[in-house]
C-alpha positions as CSV (number, residue, x, y, z in Angstrom):
1,M,6.0,-17.6,-6.8
2,V,8.9,-19.4,-5.0
3,V,11.4,-17.9,-7.6
4,A,9.9,-14.5,-7.0
5,D,10.3,-14.8,-3.2
6,L,13.9,-16.0,-3.6
7,M,14.7,-13.0,-5.8
8,G,13.5,-10.7,-3.0
9,A,13.2,-6.9,-3.3
10,V,15.3,-5.1,-5.8
11,T,16.0,-1.3,-5.4
12,F,17.6,1.0,-7.9
13,N,17.9,4.8,-8.1
14,V,16.0,7.0,-10.6
15,G,17.2,10.6,-10.4
16,P,16.5,11.9,-6.9
17,G,14.3,9.0,-6.0
18,K,14.4,5.2,-6.1
19,V,12.2,2.4,-7.3
20,V,11.5,-0.7,-5.2
21,L,10.5,-3.9,-7.0
22,L,9.1,-6.3,-4.4
23,P,8.6,-10.1,-4.9
24,M,4.9,-9.6,-5.7
25,V,5.9,-7.6,-8.8
26,W,8.2,-10.4,-10.0
27,A,5.4,-12.9,-9.3
28,I,2.9,-11.3,-11.5
29,L,5.4,-10.6,-14.3
30,M,6.7,-14.1,-14.4
31,A,3.3,-15.7,-14.2
32,T,2.0,-13.5,-17.0
33,A,5.1,-14.5,-19.1
34,L,4.4,-18.2,-18.5
35,G,0.8,-17.7,-19.8
36,L,2.0,-15.8,-22.9
37,L,4.7,-18.4,-23.7
38,H,2.5,-21.5,-23.1
39,R,2.7,-22.7,-26.8
40,R,6.5,-22.7,-26.6
41,L,6.8,-24.5,-23.3
42,P,6.9,-28.3,-22.8
43,G,3.7,-30.1,-21.7
44,P,4.1,-29.8,-17.8
45,L,4.8,-26.1,-18.0
46,S,2.2,-25.2,-20.8
47,L,-0.6,-23.1,-19.3
48,D,-3.2,-23.2,-22.1
49,T,-6.2,-20.9,-22.1
50,G,-8.3,-23.3,-20.1
51,L,-5.8,-23.3,-17.3
52,Q,-5.6,-19.5,-17.5
53,F,-9.4,-19.3,-17.0
54,R,-9.1,-21.7,-14.1
55,A,-6.5,-19.4,-12.5
56,A,-8.9,-16.5,-12.9
57,A,-11.6,-18.6,-11.1
58,I,-9.1,-19.4,-8.3
59,L,-8.1,-15.7,-8.0
60,Q,-11.4,-14.5,-6.6
61,P,-11.5,-16.9,-3.6
62,A,-7.8,-16.2,-3.0
63,L,-8.5,-12.5,-2.8
64,L,-10.8,-13.1,0.1
65,L,-7.9,-14.4,2.1
66,F,-6.1,-11.1,1.4
67,V,-9.3,-9.2,2.4
68,A,-9.4,-11.1,5.7
69,K,-5.8,-10.0,6.5
70,L,-6.7,-6.4,5.7
71,G,-9.8,-6.5,8.0
72,L,-7.8,-8.0,10.8
73,M,-5.3,-5.2,10.6
74,V,-8.0,-2.5,10.4
75,G,-10.0,-3.8,13.3
76,G,-7.2,-3.5,15.8
77,S,-6.4,0.0,14.7
78,L,-9.9,1.5,14.7
79,P,-9.0,4.0,17.5
80,K,-5.9,5.1,15.5
81,L,-8.0,5.4,12.3
82,A,-10.7,7.4,14.1
83,A,-8.0,9.8,15.2
84,A,-7.0,10.4,11.6
85,G,-10.4,12.1,11.2
86,W,-11.0,14.2,8.1
87,A,-7.9,13.0,6.3
88,L,-9.2,9.5,6.0
89,A,-12.7,10.7,5.2
90,F,-11.9,13.3,2.5
91,Q,-9.1,11.5,0.8
92,E,-11.7,9.3,-0.9
93,L,-12.8,12.3,-3.0
94,G,-9.2,12.6,-4.3
95,H,-9.2,9.0,-5.5
96,F,-11.9,9.8,-8.1
97,V,-11.4,13.4,-8.9
98,G,-7.7,12.8,-9.5
99,T,-8.3,10.3,-12.3
100,I,-10.4,12.9,-14.2
101,I,-8.1,15.9,-13.6
102,I,-5.1,14.2,-15.0
103,G,-6.5,11.4,-17.2
104,L,-9.3,13.1,-19.1
105,P,-7.4,16.0,-20.7
106,L,-4.6,13.7,-21.7
107,A,-7.0,11.3,-23.3
108,L,-8.6,14.1,-25.4
109,L,-5.2,15.4,-26.5
110,L,-4.3,11.8,-27.7
111,G,-7.5,11.8,-29.8
112,I,-9.6,9.5,-27.7
113,K,-13.3,10.4,-27.8
114,R,-16.1,9.2,-25.5
115,E,-14.0,6.2,-24.6
116,A,-12.2,8.8,-22.4
117,I,-15.2,8.9,-20.0
118,G,-15.1,5.2,-19.3
119,A,-11.4,5.2,-19.0
120,T,-10.9,8.1,-16.7
121,F,-14.0,8.4,-14.4
122,S,-12.4,5.8,-12.1
123,V,-9.6,3.3,-11.9
124,G,-11.9,0.8,-13.7
125,R,-12.3,-2.0,-11.3
126,E,-15.3,-4.4,-11.2
127,P,-17.8,-1.8,-9.8
128,S,-16.9,0.6,-12.6
129,L,-17.6,-2.1,-15.2
130,A,-21.0,-2.7,-13.7
131,I,-21.9,1.1,-13.5
132,I,-20.9,1.8,-17.1
133,G,-22.4,-1.4,-18.4
134,E,-25.8,-0.5,-16.8
135,R,-25.7,3.2,-17.8
136,Y,-24.3,2.9,-21.4
137,G,-23.8,-0.7,-22.3
138,M,-20.5,-2.5,-22.7
139,D,-20.7,-2.1,-26.5
140,S,-20.7,1.7,-26.2
141,P,-17.7,4.0,-26.5
142,E,-17.8,4.4,-22.7
143,G,-18.0,0.7,-22.3
144,R,-14.9,0.1,-24.4
145,G,-13.1,2.8,-22.4
146,V,-13.8,1.3,-19.1
147,L,-12.9,-2.2,-20.4
148,A,-9.6,-0.9,-21.7
149,E,-8.9,0.7,-18.3
150,Y,-9.9,-2.6,-16.6
151,L,-7.5,-4.6,-18.8
152,T,-4.7,-2.1,-18.4
153,G,-5.1,-1.9,-14.7
154,T,-5.2,-5.7,-14.5
155,V,-2.2,-6.3,-16.6
156,F,0.0,-3.3,-15.5
157,G,-1.8,-1.6,-12.6
158,A,0.0,-3.3,-9.7
159,V,3.4,-3.0,-11.4
160,F,2.9,0.7,-12.3
161,L,1.6,1.7,-8.9
162,A,4.4,-0.2,-7.1
163,V,7.0,1.7,-9.1
164,F,5.2,5.1,-9.0
165,A,4.3,5.0,-5.3
166,G,7.7,3.8,-4.3
167,F,9.3,6.6,-6.3
168,I,7.0,9.3,-4.8
169,A,7.6,8.0,-1.3
170,S,11.4,8.2,-1.8
171,L,11.1,11.9,-2.5
172,N,10.0,12.5,1.1
173,L,7.4,15.1,-0.1
174,F,4.4,13.5,1.7
175,D,3.7,12.0,5.1
176,P,3.9,8.2,4.9
177,L,0.3,7.9,6.2
178,A,-1.0,10.3,3.5
179,L,0.8,8.2,0.9
180,A,-0.8,5.1,2.5
181,M,-4.3,6.6,2.2
182,G,-3.5,7.4,-1.4
183,S,-2.8,3.7,-2.0
184,G,-6.3,2.6,-1.3
185,V,-7.5,2.9,-4.9
186,G,-10.1,0.1,-4.7
187,S,-8.1,-2.8,-6.1
188,G,-6.6,-5.2,-3.6
189,S,-3.6,-6.0,-5.8
190,M,-2.9,-2.4,-6.7
191,M,-3.3,-1.2,-3.1
192,A,-1.0,-4.0,-1.9
193,A,1.6,-3.1,-4.6
194,A,1.6,0.6,-3.8
195,A,1.4,0.3,0.0
196,G,4.1,-2.4,0.0
197,A,6.5,-0.2,-1.9
198,I,5.8,2.7,0.5
199,A,6.1,0.4,3.6
200,A,9.4,-1.0,2.4
201,Q,11.0,2.4,2.9
202,Q,9.7,3.0,6.5
203,T,10.6,1.8,9.9
204,P,9.0,-1.5,11.0
205,E,6.4,0.3,13.2
206,M,5.6,2.9,10.6
207,A,5.3,0.2,7.9
208,K,2.6,-1.5,9.9
209,D,0.7,1.9,10.1
210,V,1.1,2.3,6.4
211,M,-0.5,-1.0,5.6
212,T,-3.3,-0.4,8.1
213,F,-4.2,3.0,6.7
214,A,-3.9,1.7,3.1
215,A,-6.2,-1.2,4.0
216,A,-8.8,1.2,5.6
217,S,-8.6,3.5,2.6
218,N,-9.1,0.6,0.3
219,L,-12.0,-0.7,2.3
220,I,-13.7,2.7,2.1
221,T,-13.0,2.9,-1.6
222,T,-14.6,-0.5,-2.3
223,T,-17.7,0.3,-0.2
224,V,-18.5,4.0,0.0
225,G,-16.4,4.6,-3.1
226,T,-19.0,3.0,-5.3
227,Y,-21.4,5.8,-4.5
228,F,-18.7,8.4,-5.1
229,T,-18.1,6.9,-8.5
230,L,-21.8,6.8,-9.4
231,F,-23.0,10.2,-8.1
232,I,-19.8,12.3,-8.3
233,S,-17.0,11.1,-10.5
234,L,-19.1,9.8,-13.4
235,P,-21.2,13.0,-13.8
236,L,-18.0,15.1,-13.4
237,A,-16.3,13.1,-16.1
238,V,-19.3,13.6,-18.5
239,W,-19.4,17.3,-17.7
240,G,-15.6,17.6,-18.1
241,Y,-15.8,15.8,-21.5
242,K,-18.5,18.2,-22.8
243,V,-16.5,21.2,-21.7
244,L,-13.0,20.1,-22.7
245,E,-13.6,18.1,-25.9
246,P,-14.3,21.1,-28.1
247,I,-11.1,22.7,-26.8
248,L,-8.7,19.8,-26.5
249,G,-10.3,17.1,-28.7
250,R,-8.5,15.8,-31.7
251,T,-9.3,13.2,-34.4
252,T,-6.5,10.6,-34.8
253,K,-6.1,6.9,-35.4
254,A,-6.9,6.5,-31.7
255,T,-10.5,7.5,-32.3
256,V,-12.4,4.2,-32.1
257,H,-15.7,3.8,-33.9
258,A,-18.5,1.3,-33.2
259,G,-17.6,-2.1,-34.6
260,D,-13.9,-1.4,-34.8
261,V,-13.2,-3.2,-31.6
262,T,-14.6,-6.5,-30.4
263,A,-14.7,-6.2,-26.6
264,Q,-13.7,-9.3,-24.7
265,D,-15.5,-9.7,-21.4
266,P,-12.7,-10.4,-18.9
267,G,-15.0,-12.6,-16.9
268,A,-16.1,-14.8,-19.9
269,S,-15.7,-18.5,-19.6
270,V,-14.4,-18.3,-16.1
271,P,-15.7,-21.5,-14.5
272,A,-17.9,-21.3,-11.4
273,L,-16.3,-23.1,-8.4
274,S,-18.2,-25.5,-6.1
275,L,-18.0,-25.1,-2.4
276,L,-15.4,-27.9,-2.2
277,Q,-13.3,-26.2,-5.0
278,K,-13.5,-22.9,-3.1
279,W,-12.1,-24.4,0.0
280,G,-9.4,-26.0,-2.2
281,A,-8.6,-22.5,-3.5
282,W,-8.5,-21.0,0.0
283,G,-6.3,-23.9,1.2
284,A,-3.9,-23.5,-1.7
285,A,-3.6,-19.7,-1.2
286,A,-3.1,-20.2,2.6
287,A,-0.4,-22.8,2.0
288,L,1.4,-20.6,-0.5
289,T,1.2,-17.6,1.9
290,I,2.7,-19.6,4.7
291,L,5.5,-20.7,2.3
292,S,6.1,-17.1,1.3
293,D,6.3,-15.9,4.9
294,W,8.8,-18.6,5.6
295,I,11.0,-17.7,2.6
296,L,10.8,-13.9,2.8
297,Y,10.7,-13.4,6.6
298,G,11.9,-16.6,8.2
299,S,8.6,-17.1,10.0
300,K,8.1,-20.7,11.1
301,P,5.0,-22.4,9.6
302,V,4.1,-23.7,13.0
303,D,3.9,-20.1,14.3
304,T,1.9,-18.7,11.3
305,L,-0.6,-21.6,11.0
306,P,-2.9,-20.6,13.9
307,G,-3.3,-17.1,12.4
308,M,-4.0,-18.5,9.0
309,L,-6.8,-20.7,10.5
310,I,-8.4,-17.5,11.9
311,M,-8.2,-15.9,8.4
312,L,-9.8,-19.0,6.9
313,F,-12.5,-18.8,9.5
314,A,-13.3,-15.2,8.5
315,V,-13.3,-16.1,4.8
316,G,-15.6,-19.1,5.3
317,V,-18.1,-17.3,7.4
318,G,-18.1,-14.3,5.2
319,D,-18.7,-16.4,2.1
320,F,-21.5,-18.2,3.8
321,L,-23.3,-15.0,4.9
322,A,-23.0,-13.7,1.3
323,K,-24.6,-16.8,0.0
324,V,-27.5,-16.8,2.5
325,T,-28.2,-13.1,1.7
326,G,-28.5,-13.8,-2.0
327,R,-25.2,-12.1,-2.7
328,K,-26.9,-8.7,-2.2
329,I,-24.0,-7.8,0.0
330,P,-20.8,-9.2,-1.6
331,A,-18.5,-11.6,0.2
332,V,-15.7,-9.1,0.3
333,C,-17.8,-6.9,2.5
334,W,-18.8,-9.7,4.9
335,V,-15.2,-11.0,5.2
336,S,-13.9,-7.5,5.9
337,L,-16.6,-6.8,8.6
338,I,-16.0,-10.2,10.3
339,A,-12.2,-9.8,10.3
340,M,-12.5,-6.2,11.7
341,A,-14.9,-7.4,14.4
342,L,-12.5,-10.1,15.5
343,T,-9.7,-7.6,16.2
344,S,-11.8,-4.6,17.2
345,P,-11.7,-3.2,20.8
346,L,-15.3,-4.6,21.2
347,C,-14.1,-8.2,20.8
348,P,-13.1,-9.7,24.2
349,W,-10.4,-11.8,22.5
350,G,-9.2,-9.0,20.2
351,A,-5.8,-8.6,21.7
352,Q,-5.1,-12.3,21.5
353,I,-6.3,-12.6,17.9
354,I,-4.1,-9.6,17.0
355,A,-1.1,-11.3,18.5
356,I,-1.8,-14.6,16.7
357,T,-2.6,-13.1,13.2
358,G,0.1,-10.5,13.5
359,K,2.7,-13.3,13.0
360,I,1.7,-13.4,9.4
361,N,3.4,-10.6,7.5
362,F,1.1,-8.7,5.3
363,L,3.5,-8.7,2.3
364,A,3.7,-12.5,2.4
365,V,0.0,-12.7,1.4
366,T,0.5,-10.8,-1.9
367,P,2.9,-13.0,-4.0
368,A,0.5,-16.0,-4.1
369,M,-2.5,-13.7,-5.0
370,L,-0.6,-11.9,-7.8
371,T,0.8,-15.2,-9.1
372,F,-2.8,-16.3,-9.8
373,A,-3.6,-12.9,-11.3
374,G,-0.6,-13.2,-13.6
375,L,-1.5,-16.7,-14.7
376,S,-5.0,-15.4,-15.7
377,L,-3.9,-12.4,-17.6
378,A,-2.4,-13.9,-20.8
379,K,-5.9,-14.8,-22.2
380,D,-6.8,-11.0,-22.2
381,I,-3.8,-9.8,-24.1
382,P,-5.2,-10.0,-27.6
383,A,-8.2,-7.9,-26.8
384,F,-6.0,-5.5,-24.9
385,R,-3.5,-5.2,-27.8
386,R,-6.3,-4.1,-30.2
387,L,-7.0,-1.0,-28.0
388,G,-3.6,0.6,-28.7
389,W,-0.8,2.2,-26.7
390,R,-2.7,5.5,-26.1
391,I,-5.2,3.9,-23.7
392,V,-2.3,2.5,-21.8
393,V,-0.8,6.0,-21.3
394,V,-4.2,7.3,-20.3
395,S,-4.7,4.5,-17.8
396,F,-1.3,5.2,-16.2
397,A,-2.2,8.8,-16.0
398,A,-5.6,8.0,-14.3
399,N,-3.9,5.6,-11.9
400,A,-1.2,8.3,-11.0
401,G,-4.0,10.8,-10.6
402,T,-6.1,8.8,-8.2
403,F,-3.0,8.1,-6.1
404,L,-1.7,11.7,-6.1
405,G,-5.2,13.2,-5.7
406,A,-6.0,11.2,-2.5
407,T,-2.5,11.7,-1.2
408,V,-2.6,15.5,-1.6
409,I,-6.0,15.8,0.2
410,A,-4.9,13.4,3.0
411,Q,-1.7,15.5,3.4
412,F,-3.7,18.7,3.6
413,F,-6.0,17.4,6.4
414,R,-3.2,15.8,8.3
415,H,-1.2,19.1,8.4
């Protein structure tokens, strides 16, 4: 992570646009490389499979710190978000319809059969795995499709969206806030990568608005978006498959039959953390965030520590409420709501909390989180490799579709 921070952002031109590679992209790439090369590295640097599963266990608590920062940004901007009106409300439909419009026809043309439904009805995050698993079972073609999308998004999603969103933003075809709303695809790391690449090309004030609208869109996608996925996009994908498969469908080596692929559950063997271990994970993520803020933006640790303590408070209370409610409402929702409440206009200390937590740069939170993500990915590469290159192309198309679909709808309502 420190090496990634020291490398900083790298920008290069591609045709009429440009690509911005931020430190968080270097962090996930270098961490994944360390995991893949663990057998060739000396003892202290060798990250065996056990340590990779441990990194996966640490990643989830670390993500809550990221969610807290998002909530703090959203709460202080609720009036501005309300003024966005229909743009923010209807862009959510574009997130899910866009994956199908672009991803499904391409999957059929490449010879992918019912796996295409699981791979293109959504961007394939954890709620999508649960929906497909309950409806079809993970050993079904649909289950293999959503698993492939999950693995592709986990391995390459943040990198792809950072490059793609940054390139689209550089073309100046869309309002920056419409692009920001398109970034909220339902994955914290993918949203951070896309929104960060967009924000890096804006003025400091507009960059804050970009991150705020992206956070709000992502929050909507992870909450209300689950119902969109279940009741709109999945039935639409099933209907689209029935209509388009006789027209576009092909039988190639990409057609996967039952028993040809042994699916690997990405959550298998991830150890459960005790409360003390959770606090250790939160503390490590907090310390690394403060370090990144210092390296990247010159923020003094003594200035960012109070804001970090507020973020840790939101995380701790949110996790506690999730536990006492039997996890019926996940911790990510509780943490978001608490953080939003702390900086909302209804909170008497909202302005002070905004000033304190605002000293922590949003982009400083992401390198640590994506480092843990990268360290945990190498264990999934063998299962991912068996699914072939075609599903990677389809996943990229679905991710591009969800970003562009939401951006176009948001642009329409903003103008």
